[in-house]
C-alpha positions in Angstrom: -14.0 3.0 12.0 -11.4 0.5 13.0 -12.6 -2.6 14.9 -10.8 -3.4 18.1 -8.9 -6.6 18.5 -11.1 -7.8 21.4 -14.2 -7.3 19.2 -12.6 -9.2 16.3 -11.7 -12.0 18.6 -15.2 -12.1 20.1 -16.8 -12.2 16.6 -14.4 -14.8 15.4 -15.1 -17.0 18.4 -18.8 -16.5 18.0 -18.7 -17.5 14.3 -16.6 -20.5 15.1 -19.0 -21.5 17.9 -22.0 -21.0 15.6 -20.5 -23.2 13.0 -19.7 -25.9 15.5 -22.9 -25.5 17.5 -25.0 -25.2 14.3 -23.5 -28.3 12.8 -24.1 -30.2 16.0 -27.6 -28.9 16.3 -28.4 -29.9 12.7 -27.2 -33.4 13.4 -29.2 -33.5 16.6 -32.3 -32.3 14.8 -31.9 -34.9 12.1 -31.5 -37.6 14.7 -34.5 -36.3 16.6 -36.5 -36.4 13.4 -35.5 -40.0 12.8 -36.2 -41.0 16.4 -39.7 -39.3 16.4 -40.6 -40.9 13.1 -39.4 -44.3 14.3 -41.4 -43.9 17.5 -44.4 -42.6 15.6 -44.2 -45.5 13.1 -43.7 -48.1 15.9 -46.7 -46.8 17.7 -48.8 -46.9 14.6 -47.5 -50.4 13.7 -48.4 -51.7 17.1 -52.0 -50.3 16.7 -52.2 -51.7 13.2 -51.1 -55.2 14.2 -53.7 -55.4 16.9 -56.4 -54.1 14.6 -55.2 -56.5 11.9 -55.7 -59.5 14.2 -59.2 -58.3 15.2 -60.2 -57.7 11.6 -58.9 -61.1 10.4 -60.9 -62.8 13.1 -64.1 -60.9 12.1 -63.6 -61.7 8.4 -63.0 -65.3 9.2 -66.2 -65.4 11.2 -68.1 -63.3 8.6 -68.9 -60.7 11.3 -68.7 -57.5 9.2 -70.7 -55.6 11.7 -68.0 -56.1 14.2 -65.5 -54.5 11.8 -67.5 -51.3 11.6 -68.1 -51.3 15.3 -64.3 -51.7 16.0 -63.6 -48.8 13.6 -66.2 -46.6 15.4 -64.7 -47.4 18.8 -61.2 -46.6 17.5 -62.5 -43.3 16.1 -63.7 -42.3 19.5 -60.3 -43.2 21.0 -58.3 -41.3 18.4 -60.4 -39.1 16.1 -57.3 -38.1 14.0 -56.9 -41.7 12.9 -58.2 -42.7 9.5 -58.7 -46.5 9.0 -59.7 -48.1 5.7 -60.6 -51.8 5.0 -60.5 -53.1 1.4 -61.5 -56.6 0.2 -59.3 -58.7 -2.1 -60.6 -56.8 -5.1 -59.5 -53.5 -3.7 -63.2 -52.5 -3.0 -63.7 -50.4 0.2 -65.5 -52.5 2.8 -65.3 -50.3 5.8 -63.8 -47.0 7.0 -63.7 -45.0 10.2 -66.0 -42.1 10.6 -64.9 -38.7 9.2 -62.1 -40.4 7.2 -60.8 -38.9 3.9 -60.6 -41.6 1.2 -59.3 -38.9 -1.2 -56.0 -39.1 0.7 -55.5 -42.6 -0.7 -55.3 -41.2 -4.3 -51.7 -40.3 -3.6 -50.9 -43.8 -2.5 -50.9 -46.0 -5.7 -50.4 -49.7 -5.3 -50.4 -49.4 -1.6 -53.3 -51.8 -1.2 -51.5 -54.4 -3.4 -48.1 -54.0 -1.7 -46.4 -57.3 -1.1 -44.7 -56.1 2.1 -46.5 -56.2 5.4 -46.8 -53.6 6.7 -46.1 -51.2 3.8 -45.0 -47.8 5.1 -45.1 -44.5 3.3 -44.6 -40.9 4.5 -46.4 -38.2 2.6 -45.9 -34.6 3.7 -47.3 -33.0 0.6 -50.8 -33.3 2.1 -52.2 -30.9 4.6 -50.6 -31.7 8.0 -48.8 -34.6 6.3 -49.7 -38.3 6.6 -48.1 -41.6 7.7 -49.7 -44.4 5.7 -49.3 -48.1 6.8 -50.9 -51.0 5.1 -51.3 -54.7 6.1 -52.6 -57.6 4.1 -55.6 -59.4 5.8 -54.9 -63.1 5.4 -57.0 -66.2 5.8 -55.9 -69.4 7.5 -54.8 -71.0 4.3 -52.5 -68.0 3.5 -54.8 -66.4 0.9 -55.4 -62.7 1.0 -58.8 -61.6 2.2 -58.2 -57.8 1.9 -56.1 -54.9 3.0 -56.0 -52.7 6.1 -54.7 -49.1 5.7 -54.1 -46.7 8.6 -53.4 -43.0 7.9 -52.2 -40.8 10.8 -51.6 -37.1 10.5 -48.1 -35.8 11.4 -49.3 -32.8 13.3 -47.9 -34.0 16.7 -44.7 -35.1 15.1 -44.2 -31.8 13.2 -45.1 -29.8 16.3 -42.5 -31.7 18.3 -39.9 -31.1 15.6 -40.8 -27.4 15.4 -40.5 -27.0 19.1 -37.1 -28.7 19.0 -35.9 -26.4 16.2 -37.2 -23.4 18.0 -35.3 -24.5 21.1 -32.2 -25.0 19.1 -32.5 -21.6 17.5 -33.0 -19.9 20.9 -30.0 -21.7 22.3 -27.8 -20.7 19.3 -28.9 -17.1 19.6 -28.3 -17.1 23.3 -24.9 -18.7 22.7 -24.1 -16.0 20.0 -25.0 -13.1 22.3 -23.3 -14.5 25.4 -20.1 -15.4 23.3 -19.9 -11.9 21.8 -20.5 -10.1 25.1 -18.2 -12.4 27.0 -15.5 -12.2 24.3 -15.7 -8.4 24.2 -15.5 -8.1 28.0 -12.7 -10.6 28.3 -10.9 -9.1 25.4 -11.2 -5.6 27.0 -10.0 -6.9 30.4 -7.2 -9.2 29.2 -6.1 -7.7 25.9 -7.3 -4.2 25.1 -6.8 -2.6 28.6 -3.2 -4.1 29.1 -2.2 -3.1 25.5 -3.6 0.4 26.1 -1.4 0.7 29.2 1.6 -0.4 27.1 0.8 2.2 24.4 0.4 5.0 27.0 3.7 3.9 28.6 5.4 4.0 25.2 4.1 7.4 24.4 5.3 8.7 27.8 8.7 7.0 27.1 8.9 8.7 23.7 8.0 12.2 25.1 9.8 12.2 28.4 12.6 9.7 27.9 11.4 7.6 30.8 8.3 5.7 32.0 6.9 3.8 35.0 7.2 0.1 35.0 4.2 -1.9 33.9 2.6 -4.9 35.7 3.5 -8.1 34.0 0.8 -10.9 34.3 1.6 -14.4 33.4 0.5 -14.3 29.7 1.5 -13.0 26.3 0.7 -9.4 27.3 2.8 -9.9 30.4 5.7 -11.0 28.2 5.4 -7.7 26.2 5.2 -5.7 29.5 8.3 -7.5 30.8 10.2 -6.7 27.6 9.0 -3.1 27.9 10.1 -2.9 31.5 13.5 -4.3 30.5 13.8 -1.6 27.9 12.8 1.1 30.4 15.4 -0.2 32.8 18.1 -0.3 30.1 17.2 3.3 29.1 17.5 4.5 32.7 20.9 2.9 33.0 22.0 4.3 29.7 20.8 7.8 30.7 22.6 7.5 34.0 25.7 6.4 32.2 25.3 9.2 29.7 24.9 11.7 32.5 28.1 10.5 34.1 29.9 10.7 30.8 28.5 14.2 30.2 29.8 15.3 33.5 33.2 13.8 32.8 33.3 15.4 29.4 32.4 18.8 30.9 35.2 18.5 33.4 37.6 17.4 30.6 36.5 20.4 28.5 37.0 22.8 31.4 40.5 21.3 31.9 41.2 21.6 28.2 40.1 25.2 28.2 42.4 26.0 31.1 45.2 24.2 29.2 44.3 26.1 26.1 44.3 29.4 28.0 47.7 28.6 29.4 49.0 27.7 26.0 47.6 30.9 24.5 49.0 32.8 27.3 52.4 31.2 26.6 52.1 32.0 22.9 51.1 35.6 23.7 53.9 36.0 26.2 56.5 34.5 23.7 55.2 36.7 20.9 55.1 39.8 23.2 58.6 39.1 24.4 59.8 38.8 20.8 57.8 41.8 19.5 58.9 44.1 22.3 62.3 42.5 23.0 63.7 43.3 19.6 62.9 47.0 19.7 64.1 47.2 23.3 67.5 45.7 22.2 67.7 48.3 19.4 66.7 51.1 21.8 69.5 50.0 24.2 72.1 49.8 21.5 71.2 53.1 20.1 71.1 54.7 23.5 74.6 53.5 24.2 75.7 54.7 20.8 74.4 58.2 21.7 76.5 58.2 24.9 79.6 57.5 22.9 78.9 59.9 20.0 77.3 62.9 21.7 79.6 65.3 19.9 78.4 64.1 16.4 75.1 65.8 15.6 74.3 63.8 12.5 74.9 60.5 14.3 72.8 61.7 17.3 70.0 62.7 14.9 70.1 59.3 13.2 70.1 57.4 16.4 67.2 59.6 17.7 65.1 58.8 14.7 65.7 55.1 15.2 64.8 55.4 18.9 61.5 57.2 17.9 60.6 54.5 15.3 61.3 51.6 17.7 59.3 53.4 20.5 56.4 53.8 18.1 56.6 50.1 17.2 56.4 49.1 20.9 53.5 51.5 21.4 51.7 50.0 18.4 52.2 46.4 19.6 51.0 47.3 23.1 47.9 49.1 21.7 46.9 46.2 19.5 47.5 43.8 22.4 45.3 45.8 24.6 42.6 46.0 21.9 42.8 42.2 21.5 42.7 41.5 25.3 40.1 44.2 26.3 37.7 44.1 23.4 34.3 45.3 24.5 31.3 43.0 24.4 29.3 42.9 21.2 26.4 45.4 21.0 23.9 43.5 18.8 21.7 45.3 16.3 20.2 44.5 13.0 23.0 45.2 10.6 22.5 45.7 6.8 25.5 43.6 5.8 25.6 45.0 2.3 25.8 48.6 3.6 28.3 47.8 6.3 30.6 45.9 4.0 30.2 48.5 1.2 31.4 51.2 3.5 34.6 49.3 4.3 35.2 48.6 0.6 34.8 52.3 -0.2 37.2 53.2 2.6 39.9 50.9 1.2 39.3 51.9 -2.4 42.0 54.6 -2.3 44.5 52.1 -0.9 43.6 49.6 -3.6 44.2 52.2 -6.3 47.5 53.2 -4.7 48.6 49.5 -4.9 47.2 49.2 -8.4 44.9 46.4 -7.3 41.3 46.0 -8.6 38.9 45.8 -5.6 35.3 44.8 -6.2 32.1 44.0 -4.2 29.4 41.6 -5.5 26.2 40.6 -3.6 23.1 38.5 -3.9 20.0 40.7 -4.0 17.8 41.3 -0.9 20.1 39.8 1.8 18.4 39.7 5.2 19.7 41.8 8.0 22.1 40.1 10.4 21.9 40.4 14.2 25.5 41.5 15.0 27.8 44.3 16.2 28.2 46.6 13.2 31.6 48.0 14.3 33.0 44.5 14.9 31.7 43.2 11.6 33.3 46.1 9.8 36.6 45.5 11.7 36.5 41.8 10.4 36.0 43.0 6.8 38.6 45.7 7.2 41.3 43.2 8.5 40.5 40.6 5.8 40.5 43.1 2.9 43.6 44.9 4.2 45.5 41.6 4.3 44.2 40.6 0.9 45.4 44.0 -0.6 48.8 43.5 1.0 49.1 40.0 -0.4 48.0 40.9 -3.9 50.6 42.0 -6.5 50.1 44.9 -9.0 47.2 44.4 -11.4 45.9 41.7 -9.1 42.3 41.4 -7.9 40.6 41.3 -4.5 36.9 40.2 -4.5 34.4 40.6 -1.7 31.2 38.5 -2.2 28.1 38.5 0.0 25.5 35.6 -0.2 23.1 33.5 1.7 24.3 30.4 3.5 23.7 28.1 6.4 25.7 26.8 9.4 26.2 23.1 10.2 23.3 23.1 12.6 20.9 24.3 9.9 20.7 27.9 11.0 20.3 30.5 8.2 23.4 32.7 7.8 25.0 35.3 5.6 28.4 34.5 4.0 31.2 37.0 3.6 33.8 35.8 1.1 37.1 37.7 0.6 39.5 36.3 -2.1 42.7 37.5 -3.7 45.0 36.6 -6.5 48.2 36.7 -4.3 50.9 34.1 -3.7 48.7 31.8 -1.5 49.8 30.0 1.7 51.3 26.7 2.6 49.4 24.3 4.9 51.9 25.0 7.7 51.2 28.7 7.4 47.5 28.1 7.4 47.8 26.0 10.6 49.4 29.0 12.4 47.4 31.7 10.8 45.1 32.6 13.7 47.7 32.4 16.4 48.5 35.7 18.2 51.7 37.4 17.0 52.0 35.1 14.0 52.6 37.2 10.8 53.8 36.6 7.3 54.7 40.3 6.9 57.0 41.2 9.8 59.1 43.5 7.6 55.9 45.6 6.8 55.1 46.1 10.5 52.6 43.3 10.9 52.0 42.3 14.5 50.1 39.0 13.9 47.1 40.1 16.0 44.6 41.0 13.1 43.5 37.5 12.2 43.4 36.5 15.9 41.0 39.4 16.5 38.9 38.3 13.4 38.5 34.7 14.6 37.6 35.9 18.1 34.9 38.3 16.8 33.4 35.6 14.4 33.4 33.0 17.2 31.6 35.4 19.6 28.9 36.0 17.0 28.3 32.3 16.7 29.7 32.1 13.2 32.4 30.1 11.5 35.6 31.1 9.5 37.5 28.9 7.0 40.6 29.5 4.8 41.1 28.1 1.3 44.6 28.6 -0.1 47.3 27.0 -2.1 50.8 28.3 -2.9 50.7 30.3 -6.1 46.9 30.3 -6.4 45.8 33.0 -4.0 43.7 32.8 -0.9 40.0 32.9 0.1 38.6 33.6 3.5 35.0 32.5 4.1 32.9 33.8 7.1 29.4 32.7 7.9 27.4 34.8 10.4 24.0 33.5 11.7 21.1 35.8 10.8 19.5 35.4 14.2 22.7 36.2 16.0 24.8 34.4 18.6 23.2 32.4 21.4 23.5 33.9 24.8 24.4 37.5 23.9 22.1 40.3 24.9 20.4 42.3 22.0 20.8 46.0 22.3 18.5 48.6 20.7 19.7 50.0 17.4 
């Protein structure tokens, strides 16, 4: 489980505080120990000096009973105090009641110490002891014995333990308060503002826009201010993009109108040329009939020419009407191999008549295509017919079906028609799909077949390309999307 940033900050602050606070507390405890020991020693030293004077006076006056009486009275005042009086030969002269002489066994040479008073702390004994020793001196400076006072450290250790306990409680309280306060402040000032920023970013990513965030005067506020600036810039960019999109749509509509006018002009020019030439021939032959009505052979010849030109005009008009009034596509699931194979079989006789080898190859198990079966067959019919017409004797026309994909990643089926004819120049290819443009006017070509092909392919959401070079044949490639064109109604098969 991931730890939140506020918790990490709180724990880090707590650890840092414990290190600082613990170090300070350790120094304070050490100082407190020194102070308590110093006060304890001073208090004992004050008592020892007073007792030393009293004992020296009693020894000088040879009043040994007064020594024992003094120790007894001192025992009544402080029962925890042990007092020992030794003579110059280190023999015990007097001691307070209930004293423990065995404690002195851990104090070698104490009675003969040359320093007055001699101080030694011994905490190995039960409850610990402070030992202080004074030399009892005569008036001449000679040593008359030794005074030793042993005090238990119970009160001192109790005070130190209470101080340590207080320090531990203070440190624990500091740790708990620091963690809780750090987590709370981290949640209020760090985690909650950052959560708002994260939610706003998610909204911006999913919807493309977001509400502006409050920006307090801190680092989180700086992040929120930058985010608000980003949102504002995106809004302005979206508005600018919307304006550009509208302008582009208007421009496209204008270009389509211009394109329609240009196409209409091309169709009109082609129609004028395709019909104008036969009409001129009709007029000339009609006038020839008027001048040669008495010549049956000439009349018959002119009549045949009139019929041929009239048929030509009729054919042009019918193809033009078919191009202009083509019915909407009736979409069904078309087995592309079956539909294409039917066209290839139909044109097999024409291929044999022209002595051209016609073949169909396919990838196995091609998926059905959502399309208009009649229009797909019309496309294949036009392309194969043009390929047969462009291929010389003993040439080859190949139709190949395979899987492919369109530029937007949609799955498609590809129809490829290639020939071994004379090929086309780049100029011819640039005019190939224009209405009434044909490379076979002498063979009765009207120039509407490839225009119809491109129109059908476009309506099906597909794409058509031409690959050709002079002397190397031509190849037409059509890609039809498997799921059909967008926006056309699917009809029951």
